[in-house]
C-alpha positions in Angstrom: 114.8 32.0 70.2 114.8 29.9 73.7 112.9 32.4 76.0 113.7 31.0 79.2 117.7 31.4 78.5 116.7 35.0 77.2 115.0 36.1 80.3 118.3 34.7 82.3 120.4 36.9 80.2 117.8 40.1 80.2 117.6 39.7 83.9 121.5 38.9 84.3 122.3 42.7 81.9 119.6 44.6 84.3 121.1 43.4 87.2 124.6 44.8 86.0 122.9 48.0 85.1 121.5 47.8 88.7 125.1 47.6 90.2 126.5 50.1 88.2 123.6 52.5 88.9 124.5 51.8 92.4 127.9 52.5 92.0 127.0 55.9 90.9 124.6 56.6 93.7 127.2 55.6 96.2 129.8 57.8 94.8 127.3 60.5 94.8 125.9 60.4 97.9 128.9 58.7 99.7 131.8 59.5 97.9 134.7 58.9 100.6 132.9 55.7 101.5 133.1 54.4 98.2 136.5 55.7 97.6 137.6 53.8 100.7 136.4 50.4 99.8 136.7 50.2 95.8 139.8 48.3 96.0 138.2 45.5 97.6 135.1 45.2 95.0 138.1 45.7 91.9 139.9 43.0 93.6 137.2 40.2 94.4 136.0 40.8 90.6 139.3 40.4 89.5 139.8 37.1 91.4 136.4 35.8 89.9 137.1 37.0 86.4 140.5 35.2 85.8 139.8 32.3 87.5 136.5 31.6 85.7 138.2 32.2 82.5 140.9 29.8 83.2 139.0 26.9 84.6 136.1 27.0 82.9 135.3 29.3 79.7 138.6 28.7 78.0 138.5 24.7 78.7 134.6 25.0 77.4 135.1 26.9 74.3 138.4 24.8 73.1 135.7 21.6 73.4 133.3 23.5 71.1 136.1 24.8 68.6 139.7 23.3 68.2 140.6 26.6 67.0 139.5 28.5 70.1 142.9 29.6 71.5 143.5 31.8 68.3 140.4 33.7 69.2 141.1 33.5 72.9 144.6 35.7 71.5 142.4 37.4 69.1 139.9 38.5 72.3 142.9 39.7 74.6 144.7 41.4 71.5 141.8 42.9 70.2 141.1 44.5 73.8 144.3 45.7 74.2 144.4 47.7 70.7 140.9 48.8 71.5 142.3 50.2 74.9 145.5 51.7 73.0 143.1 53.8 70.7 141.1 55.0 73.3 144.0 56.2 75.1 145.6 57.6 72.1 142.6 59.7 71.8 142.6 61.0 75.2 144.5 64.1 75.4 147.2 64.2 78.5 149.1 67.8 77.8 148.6 70.9 79.1 146.6 72.1 76.0 144.2 69.4 76.8 140.3 70.3 76.4 139.1 69.4 79.8 135.7 68.3 78.1 137.7 65.6 76.3 138.8 64.1 79.2 135.5 63.3 80.6 133.4 62.6 77.1 135.9 60.4 75.6 136.5 58.1 78.3 132.7 57.7 78.7 132.4 56.4 75.5 135.0 54.0 75.8 133.3 52.4 78.8 130.0 52.5 77.2 131.3 51.0 74.1 132.9 48.5 77.3 129.7 47.8 78.8 128.0 47.6 75.6 130.2 44.3 74.8 129.5 43.3 78.3 126.0 42.4 77.4 126.9 40.8 74.1 129.1 38.5 76.4 126.5 37.6 79.0 124.2 36.8 75.4 127.3 34.4 74.4 127.9 32.8 77.7 124.4 32.0 78.6 123.6 30.4 74.9 126.7 28.1 76.0 124.9 27.1 79.6 123.1 28.7 82.0 125.8 27.6 84.6 128.8 29.2 82.0 126.5 32.4 82.0 125.9 32.6 85.7 129.9 31.8 86.5 130.6 34.8 84.1 128.0 37.2 85.4 129.5 37.0 89.0 132.8 38.9 88.1 131.2 40.8 85.4 128.4 41.9 87.6 130.9 42.9 90.1 133.4 45.0 87.9 130.4 47.0 86.8 130.3 48.8 90.3 133.7 50.8 90.1 132.8 51.4 86.1 130.1 53.5 87.4 132.0 55.1 89.6 134.9 55.8 87.3 132.6 57.5 84.9 131.1 59.8 87.0 134.3 60.9 88.7 135.8 61.7 85.1 132.5 63.5 84.0 132.8 65.6 87.2 136.4 66.1 86.6 135.4 67.3 82.7 133.2 70.0 84.9 129.8 68.7 84.3 127.2 69.3 86.9 126.5 66.4 89.5 123.1 65.7 87.7 124.8 65.7 84.3 127.3 63.5 85.2 124.6 61.2 87.2 122.7 61.1 83.7 125.4 61.0 81.5 127.1 58.0 83.7 124.3 56.0 84.0 123.6 56.0 79.8 127.3 55.3 79.2 128.1 52.8 81.5 124.8 51.4 83.3 122.2 51.5 80.2 124.3 50.1 77.7 124.7 46.9 79.0 121.2 45.8 78.4 121.0 47.3 75.1 123.7 45.1 74.1 122.3 42.0 75.2 118.7 42.7 73.6 120.7 43.6 70.6 122.9 40.5 70.1 120.8 37.8 71.7 118.9 37.0 68.7 121.8 36.6 66.3 123.8 34.6 68.9 121.0 32.4 69.8 120.6 31.0 66.5 124.5 30.2 65.6 125.9 26.3 65.9 128.1 25.4 68.6 131.2 26.0 66.8 130.6 29.2 65.7 129.5 29.7 69.6 133.1 28.2 70.6 134.9 31.0 68.9 132.9 33.9 70.3 133.2 32.4 74.0 136.9 32.3 73.2 137.0 35.7 72.1 135.0 36.6 75.3 137.2 35.0 77.7 140.2 37.1 76.1 138.4 40.0 76.6 137.7 38.9 80.4 141.2 37.9 81.1 142.4 41.2 79.8 139.9 43.3 81.8 140.9 41.4 84.9 144.5 41.1 84.5 145.5 44.6 83.0 142.6 46.6 84.7 142.0 45.5 87.4 144.5 44.0 89.0 147.2 47.0 88.5 144.1 49.2 89.6 144.4 47.4 93.1 148.0 47.4 93.5 148.0 51.6 92.8 145.5 51.2 96.3 147.3 51.5 99.7 145.1 48.7 100.9 146.4 45.8 103.5 143.5 43.4 102.8 142.9 43.3 99.0 144.5 40.3 98.7 141.9 38.4 100.6 139.3 39.7 98.8 141.4 38.5 95.7 141.9 35.2 97.2 138.0 35.0 97.9 137.0 35.8 94.5 139.1 33.0 93.3 138.0 30.5 95.8 134.6 31.4 94.7 135.0 30.4 91.5 136.7 27.3 92.0 134.3 26.0 94.7 131.4 26.8 91.9 133.1 25.1 88.7 133.8 21.7 91.1 130.4 21.9 92.4 129.5 21.1 89.1 131.4 17.9 89.0 
């Protein structure tokens, strides 16, 4: 195990945990401010995630494994199917138990956050540069996840205190757990297999950015989210080009 890489991955996942926790704290203490500005965080994160995936992670995965496009598709469609499965489990009709409205999404977000920890392990094992690029967008998108988890739990009838605790466990703490569990296995695989995992993670990142974050931004009546999106794209491009 490469200890320097492990510590870089662990610190990044702990940073993601902290950012999610900040999101929970902000919506808990300053609900009006958080709701007002969340669209800008989501838009910026979408710009970074999608740009990094297309201009760096995907080409890197193809250079490591020629079948990477197949696994890129698998990562994208896999996330879609998981999303569909979770949506089917969440009842939307009048007879729906309110508890399920909060608990089921909490489980889904917890699963997603755990996968984020795995993605950190994959990308940092390719290179520190690749990991940092991915982490920029991934960490930023953790902020609204904490907010969403807290709000759904409150809507389900949980108290403020329980909503904070459960949101932290599901959306925040699950990320470093995913890193710790996955890193020993990912660090020992060969380059070709790592390329497969990188392609799958890239597909997942594109899915999150294009089908979750951007549509969420479009639902917000904010005039200047396009600038935060462009800022995210610009930062990703500048960092990638600066390497060359």
